[in-house]
C-alpha positions as CSV (number, residue, x, y, z in Angstrom):
1,M,98.5,4.1,-79.2
2,N,99.7,8.0,-80.0
3,T,97.3,8.8,-82.3
4,L,94.2,7.6,-79.9
5,K,95.9,9.6,-76.9
6,R,95.5,12.7,-79.4
7,I,92.5,11.9,-80.1
8,S,91.4,11.5,-76.6
9,I,93.0,15.0,-75.6
10,L,91.4,16.6,-78.2
11,I,87.8,15.5,-77.7
12,L,87.5,15.3,-73.6
13,P,87.6,19.6,-73.4
14,L,85.0,19.5,-76.7
15,L,82.4,17.1,-74.7
16,L,83.2,19.0,-71.3
17,L,82.2,22.2,-73.1
18,A,79.7,21.1,-75.0
19,T,78.0,19.5,-71.2
20,V,78.6,23.0,-69.8
21,F,76.5,24.6,-72.6
22,V,73.4,21.6,-72.3
23,N,73.4,22.2,-68.7
24,N,73.3,26.0,-68.8
25,S,70.6,26.1,-71.3
26,C,67.8,23.2,-70.2
27,G,66.5,26.2,-68.1
28,I,65.7,24.0,-64.8
29,Y,66.6,26.7,-62.4
30,K,65.3,30.0,-63.0
31,F,65.5,32.0,-59.8
32,N,64.4,35.4,-61.0
33,E,61.2,34.4,-62.6
34,A,58.0,35.6,-60.9
35,T,55.2,33.6,-61.9
36,V,51.5,35.6,-61.4
37,P,48.3,34.1,-63.2
38,D,47.2,36.4,-66.0
39,S,44.2,37.2,-64.6
40,I,45.7,39.0,-61.5
41,N,46.4,42.4,-62.1
42,T,46.3,44.1,-58.8
43,V,47.9,43.7,-55.3
44,K,47.5,46.0,-52.1
45,V,50.9,45.1,-49.7
46,L,49.2,46.1,-46.4
47,F,51.5,46.9,-43.5
48,I,53.8,44.3,-42.0
49,E,52.5,44.3,-37.9
50,N,55.4,43.8,-35.4
51,R,54.4,41.4,-32.4
52,A,57.5,40.2,-31.5
53,P,58.6,40.3,-28.1
54,Y,61.1,42.4,-28.8
55,V,60.4,45.2,-31.5
56,N,62.8,46.8,-33.8
57,A,60.9,50.0,-34.8
58,Q,62.4,50.3,-37.9
59,L,62.1,46.9,-39.2
60,S,58.2,46.5,-40.0
61,P,57.8,49.9,-42.3
62,Q,60.9,49.1,-44.3
63,L,60.3,45.4,-44.5
64,S,56.9,47.1,-45.8
65,D,57.3,49.2,-48.1
66,K,60.7,46.9,-49.7
67,L,58.1,44.0,-50.1
68,R,55.7,46.7,-52.0
69,Q,58.8,48.0,-54.2
70,K,59.9,44.7,-54.8
71,I,56.7,43.2,-55.9
72,V,55.9,46.6,-58.5
73,S,59.6,46.4,-60.0
74,Q,59.5,42.7,-60.3
75,T,56.3,41.7,-61.4
76,R,53.6,43.4,-63.8
77,L,51.4,44.0,-60.7
78,K,50.3,47.1,-59.9
79,Q,50.0,48.3,-56.5
80,T,46.6,49.5,-55.3
81,S,45.4,51.1,-52.3
82,G,41.4,50.5,-53.0
83,D,39.4,48.3,-51.9
84,N,39.0,45.9,-54.8
85,P,42.4,44.3,-55.1
86,D,43.2,41.0,-56.8
87,W,45.6,39.9,-53.9
88,E,46.3,41.2,-50.8
89,I,49.7,40.2,-48.7
90,G,50.6,41.2,-45.0
91,G,52.3,39.8,-42.5
92,T,53.2,39.8,-38.8
93,I,56.6,39.7,-37.8
94,T,56.2,36.8,-35.1
95,D,60.1,37.0,-33.7
96,Y,62.8,39.0,-33.2
97,S,65.4,37.3,-30.8
98,F,68.8,37.0,-30.2
99,S,70.9,34.1,-29.3
100,T,74.6,32.7,-28.8
101,S,75.6,31.0,-32.3
102,G,79.2,30.5,-31.6
103,I,81.7,30.2,-28.9
104,S,85.6,29.5,-28.6
105,N,88.0,28.9,-25.6
106,Q,84.2,29.2,-23.4
107,Q,83.8,32.7,-24.8
108,T,81.2,34.2,-27.1
109,T,82.4,34.7,-30.4
110,T,79.3,34.9,-32.1
111,N,75.8,36.2,-31.9
112,R,72.6,35.9,-33.9
113,I,69.6,38.0,-34.4
114,N,66.6,35.5,-35.1
115,V,63.6,36.8,-37.4
116,A,60.7,34.9,-38.2
117,V,57.8,36.6,-40.3
118,H,54.4,35.1,-40.7
119,I,52.9,35.8,-44.4
120,V,49.2,35.6,-45.4
121,V,48.5,35.9,-49.1
122,N,45.0,36.7,-49.6
123,K,44.2,35.6,-53.1
124,L,40.9,37.4,-53.7
125,K,40.1,37.1,-57.0
126,E,40.5,33.1,-56.8
127,G,39.4,33.0,-53.4
128,K,42.2,31.4,-51.9
129,M,44.2,32.2,-49.0
130,E,48.1,31.0,-48.9
131,E,49.9,31.5,-45.4
132,Y,53.9,30.8,-45.2
133,D,56.4,31.5,-42.3
134,I,60.0,33.1,-43.3
135,T,62.7,32.4,-41.0
136,R,66.1,34.3,-41.3
137,N,69.3,34.4,-39.1
138,F,71.6,37.2,-38.8
139,D,75.1,36.8,-37.5
140,F,77.2,39.5,-35.6
141,P,80.5,39.1,-33.8
142,S,80.4,39.5,-29.9
143,T,82.1,42.3,-29.6
144,Q,79.3,44.4,-31.1
145,S,76.4,45.4,-29.0
146,L,72.8,44.8,-30.0
147,Q,72.2,48.5,-30.9
148,Q,75.5,48.2,-33.2
149,A,74.3,44.9,-34.8
150,E,71.1,46.2,-35.6
151,A,72.2,48.9,-37.5
152,A,74.9,47.1,-39.1
153,L,72.6,44.4,-40.3
154,L,68.8,46.2,-41.0
155,T,69.7,46.8,-45.0
156,E,70.9,42.7,-45.0
157,M,67.6,41.8,-42.9
158,I,65.4,44.0,-44.9
159,R,66.7,42.3,-48.3
160,G,67.0,39.1,-47.2
161,L,63.3,38.8,-45.6
162,T,62.2,40.7,-48.8
163,D,63.9,38.0,-51.0
164,D,62.6,35.1,-49.0
165,I,59.2,36.6,-48.7
166,F,58.9,37.1,-52.5
167,N,60.3,34.2,-53.6
168,R,58.1,32.0,-51.4
169,I,55.0,33.5,-52.7
170,F,55.9,34.5,-56.6
171,S,58.1,31.6,-57.4
172,N,57.1,28.6,-55.2
173,W,60.2,28.4,-53.2
């Protein structure tokens, strides 16, 4: 019986280690690979317009620019400003609103900025169009004014929305 316990104690960690290696190498979860058909070489990223009832003046230009940079740096696609891109990507900020997200002792503790973007991918070379709606929420303490929260959260908003848009277009999330 003692020998059996010793063997179990030695084998169990080896089995766990083997399981970890097998699960890590299966390649099911790939979060950094962009899928672009071989025939697609150029992309034109249009300005993402802000048509939300409340407009954060910095959001549209920074989101448009960051999306353009991410596509060029993380895919093999080349940015073009010409009239004949293989893909044309544009969009509209459709919602930029505020709500209360946390209450404690009948007082607001957390507020939220809600942002929604409608993205249109016109795959001109393939004769297809795809549309996506991306929504993100950004919480901030109720002790901050809206202007303070916008200033503090802008970088996070741009990064989060850009990542979501990119992943939706190129990784089929």
